[in-house]
Steps between C-alpha positions, in 0.01 A plus 500: 500500500373698799742523791442284805386795709235600246361144483487453877348842551230447239416153633459626854274785397284261298471229765464710817158519663327777695412291802622684811576856603858611564425576864466129584840381384834491682737761364227717353472875559350520847239749619765672711652624176254782454346467157466124540202555724313621195257244364547666161862389501419144604225463243709651223804277555610340175366141463860377487527571874149407614599138551817363664796505265826437681833327466504190727756560773576848369693715748581812293180606331425854383374768540555599863441792733830681557539628856719809472643482854549122487707503183872443561751749366773318308805722444636247250212546257636662186333767288282349230639576154243515221577519128207470262523525122175662375530320165454160666133580567282280280127511566211534745289194570169476690521152649162511671638590844719805439680655205862405441761710325747242370865536401759327287701302756724309258808701602628714788355827374245584773642388833527559872792414724608573855262557786436162666581312177809287444448479124384715214129471412327576169170686472221275369186708553324745724138520608275663759247401764222743597170537681148595401540812714797690638469352852675179397671332205864437595608146576755588767411733785721710729391515864161374377471791255360429156589691187260520204740311272835323486748458215705179461809485277585133452860390432665159471844364582658446159839420654389174660204404279444460127147634481236694690290183525786318673573791734135516611542163670820577694551670837722778367352507153307827506538852632197728509511872569178621662396866481194645673279749317325775694250764397659834415641677198469368145790269412627597156699180448200282581274697266669352192392158625152619602440637150555150356262315735177538298655276235536212751169547678394136449666180619753343260558820303860592420647812340851602411651743749858591435760745626382536859736541795342365822761686703261795479261305726753471783523745792821700527551388861735196505368356830332159499391199703589148391383152597478147361158432353294356219310589189162649589330327207503131402719300510581686829852355500730615780759634262491875556738741666269793565635856489227736621571869450440710810368807319192481276455680171210740442229448238177690454139384522451484123801272460371257763156507339659404168619174661142433612364527146676175406306174501557150635291372210548437128309648207145365493489409871306682768725786606673481840714793605864424576522613864611352835756278328718446807577200716409508873783548751698193602661416839854628554585182695871487591623744237688822560434814299827689452529868416769697321429792734477540876142438616331792668146613558304458181358819349 
């Protein structure tokens, strides 16, 4: 039985149309955000986001643009404690929108605690979002700056809820760590994952992938921003405490290009490259972005 999130995600991808460009919708990435002025970006936007897909009355949708100087330093934010068991890694799955590295979440073996969280959260999966070129790709932006890719590590509140599917629907059900990727040196930890990607090039392919520690994908700097938000893929539920790492990790051009060799399509279908799989920016509305560090001029 596929989890609720898989079913909703697949249904939305199947049913969405390609009717309007992202520039015409409220909450989309506006032309003032640099790369958004590019017609290539508008035209390439994934069909999932080319027609309105919103939560009625939603007030905490994601992703957002983080304004460095407007974030509020919270001295009571704790350090985020991360403990991942590499043996809980199960497999890699191309779901037709990204590739997911999924984990055994039946016990408290790969967890996070602290930071802005009141409970302990179990790691369910991680995935990436990326662009067709290095000028864009991240879902969140910082002072309107895009990164070429963004990593999301998805955790659920196993203290208050019995399953991931239940936690998805609740306000404090999920905690997602976001990490920006920037162009630079080859990332040795990521390369193990990159080497496995040819085996999941097509949609709905799954391979075993065990003994991987995602801690290697986290920056050493402990600083982060946090805010109350939503999933950035259907069902878009407003259940996420976002923890966005301040410092990006470096990856090289070949590693980013490996992501772009994946396909949105299944075997036998006309090939469509898996690129630009990000949701447009959403309004901040009345939310506050808190930081674990004192805001200063961004680099």
